[in-house]
N, C-alpha and C positions, 0 to 999 in steps of 0.2 A: 352544595344544593342549586347555584345557580352555574355550577359546573356541570352538574347530571341535565339540567334543564337544557343548555347549550350544547350536549349532545345529543340529546332528543331530536330538539328542532335541528341539527345539522344532518342528523340521519332520515329526518322528513322531507327537505330540501334536498336533498342526494336522491332518495325514491322518485320524487316528484321530477325531477330532472332525468334520471333512466327510465322512466315511465311515458315524459313527454319527448324526449328522441327517438324511444323504439315507437311510439304511433305516427311520428312524422317518417320514419323509414318505412313503416308499413303503410303509407298513403303514398310513397311515392315507386312504390313496387308495381311492375305493369300486371293488368288484371289479363287472365289467360281468356282466351276465346271461348264461346259457347254460353253454356251454363252458369261457368265460375262466377262465383262474386267474392273471390280471396286469390291470394296470390297463387296458393298453388293447395288441390285436392285431385282424389283421383274420382273421375266421372266415367259414365259409359259415353260410349262414344258414336256421334252420329254413323246411320249407316243409310248409303244411298236408297234410294226409291228403286233404283235400275243402276243396273252393271251390267258389262260386257267385258267379254275377252276375248281378242282376237276377231272382234266383230261376231262373236256367239253371246247371245244374251245368257244371263245366269238368273238360276230362276230361285228369285229371292225371295215369293209366296210360300216356298214351301220350311217349313220350321225348321228341319234341321242344315239347310242350305243357308238360311240366313243366322243361326245360331254359331255354325263353324265359321262363317265369316268375321261374326263379331267376335270370335275367341282369336283370331289370328290379326283381328285391328287392333286387341288390347292389345297382344303376347307384343307388336312389332312397333307400337306407339309407346309403351312405356317400356320400353326396352331404349331406352334416351339414346346413350351413347354410341350403341351398334348402329339406329337407324339412321342416326345425325352423321358417321361417319361414312357411312355408304351414300347418303343423298350430298355428302360434299366432292364424294367421288366421281357421281354419275355424272356430271357435266365433262368428265373426262373421257368417260368412255360411253357413254350414251352415244354421239354424236356418231361415233365409228360403229357401233353395235347396227343404229338405226341406218345406214347406209350399206353393210354388209345385206343385213336382212333383207331391205327394200331391192336390193340386188337381186336377191334370189328368191322375190316373191315369198316371203316369210313375213307375218304381220308383227309390227316392228314391240306389239305386247310380248314378244318372245325374249326381248331383252331383260324382262323381271325374272326369267328362270337364273339367269346368270346373278342376277341380285341375291335369291335365295338359295342356289346351289354354294356359292363361292364370297359373298359379300361383296362385290368387286374385288376380288382379291387371287394371285396365284397360291392356293392352298391348296394342301395335300390330306383325304383324308384317311381316316385310320384303315379303310379298307382299299385303299390306294388309287381313289383317284385323283385325277390333276388338275391343277387350272382354275380361271373362270368358267367353264363349263361344264368340270369334273369328270373327265374322261377315262373309264379304265382301259388300262393298255392294249385290251384286244380290242377294246370298240372303238379306238382311236387308230389302231391301224387298218381297221376294218374301213374306215373311212379317212385314208390315206394320208393319215399324218406319220412322220416318222420317228420312232423313238429308238435311241441308240447309247451307247454308256457318254456319246458325246453330244448329242441333239435328242432334245424331247420336246414337238413342236405341240404337246400340250399345254407349254405353256407360251406358247408363238399367239398373241392374243386374237391374232386377224385370223392367221390358218385355224385356229381352234374354232373361232366362231364359224368359217364358212365350213368347217366340217359337221360344226352342229346343226348347220344350214340342209345339210346333205341328210343329216337324222330325220329332221323335222320331216321335209320334202318325201322321204322314204315312206315316212309312217303315215302322213298325208294319204298317199297313195293307198295304203292298205285301211287306214279309220276312214276318211274324208271329212271327217273331223277335226279342228283345231285343238280344243280341250282335249280329247283323246290322245293328241300327238304329244302334249304337255304332260297328262298322264303318266304315258308311255315312256316318256326319259327320265320319269324316276321307278317306274316298274319295269321296263321291259317289253318291247311288240310282244313278245311270248306271252308276259306276266299279262296281259290286257285282254289281248286274245281268248285269252284261257277264261278270263272271268266272264268275259261278254258269251262265250260257247257255253259256261258253265250255266249263268243264272238269265238266257236269253234277254238280253237287253242292250241297246246300243250307246246308251247316255249315261255318262260318268258319270250325272247326279243319282241314277237309280242304282250304282253298283255298290256292291260291299266289299270294300279294298280293303287293303292292309292300313292301319292307323296313319305311317307314314306318307301314302298317296294317296290317302284320303283327304290330308291335311295340304297336301302339296297345290292344289289349284286356290285352295283360298288363300295358301301366304301368297303365292303370285297375287291374288285378287289384291292380297290387303296391301300388299306393297307398291302395286301403280294407284291405287287409290290416296293412299299417303304421297308418294310423290308428286301427284298430281294437284292435291289440295294439303300442303305441308303444314299451314299455316291453321287451317281447320285443326289441325292435330296436334297442334302445339309447337310447332319447329320452326321458330323464325330465325333464319339465314341470311345475311349479308353478303352482299354481291362477293367481297372483299374476301371473307370465307371460304368460298367455292374452293375447290383446290382446280386451277387451269389448266386448257391444255398446252402440251408444250409443242411448241414447233420444232420437227424434226428432218434430218435430211439423211439417205440411203449411202451404203459402201457396200459395193460389190464385192464378196470374195469366193473362187472358185479354186484357190489351191489350198495349201496348209496353213494354219498359222502355228508357230510353235509356242508363241506366248502371247496371250489375249491382254494382258498386262502391257505389253511392249506395243500392242496393236492400239490399246486403248490410249497411251501416252502419245503415240503419233498422231492421233487425231485429236488431241486436246481436250481430254474429258481421261477420270480416271476409273479404273477396273470397277470400280462400284458404280459407277454411272453405266459405263459399258454395259454392267450385269443387270441394273434396274431395266433398262430399255430392249433389253434380251435375254430374257431367265433362260429362254429355250436353251441358250450353250453352255451345258452341264459340265465342261469341265475348264481347264485354263488353259489348252490348245484345241486345237483341231488338225486332225490328220488327214480327214478328206481324201482319202486314196481312190475315192472312185471321180476325183474332180468335178463335183456337184458344185452348184451356185448356190450360195446364200446372200442374203439381203442383212445388211446391218442396220440396224438404226442409230443413227446420231444425234443426239439434240442439237440445237442451232443455240448461237451465241445468245446471252450470255453461261448458258448451262452448259457448251462446250468447253468451259475452262475450269480446268482444277482449282482446288481452294488454296494449292503452294501459288499455281500460277497466278490467280488473283491477289494475295498477299506481295507477290512479287511485282508484278504491274503496279499495286497502290503506291509500292516503295520506287518507282518510277524503273524500274527493273524490266525490260523486255525478254522475253525468252520465245527460241527458236529452236523446235520440235524437228 
């Protein structure tokens, strides 16, 4: 009997300890911002009272505009992993986008098109659109990007951004409205023009468009809101978590290159690093029969050392390429 009582008391004590430890942990958990009263729960998100895209006001007093923005805020806020990674990458690419957009007199809000088009990655869509700005082959060539077996400048972040600016400016000459320019990047200038003529309206917010194009501007706006107010939407990122900008220098190539792996080694980097900074090089060689001039990006030290070189240097061995 005494043994049974002892077991019961032991179980009670263990239960109390577990309960107390769990309560202690919960008390130490960080409370989310806004109306959250516990560590985690799904809540409606705050919508700004006013909002503009590229200096043009979004009419949030229209019910379907507000509801469409609410949808995209929820999707991109609660899609935690994807949005978190894009925020981390943005500090590497946004300064570049801002400088090129500004130099071309395009509002810097257009950098958020690259966010929703590619997630700031050199991706290829099922339809064959490529790069940060998701150019199709024909459109890319129309805007002076080189595409062949050896080179595809849709993967070249600077040149593809310049090409996107040309597209934006051409569209702005046609529509005179940046919101329609952004919509036309998704639906095409012809697609937007057709709907304007059919529906006899020149406001994006009054046009009945495909679901993808209808969501397009609100996705851009939602990302702008989240990026400008990350903590309001639950994204807490330390300075050390942000992907840093990597200093680089350039090497000019105006002849053929028999083997890019050899070229990389001669410049103190691996083939993988060469292709990371120059993804527009599509083969492991460059015939360059027309003797064109190409600018190759090489990361500065310590990124311009291969893993093998680093190991040798740590062991006191110096290599000369």
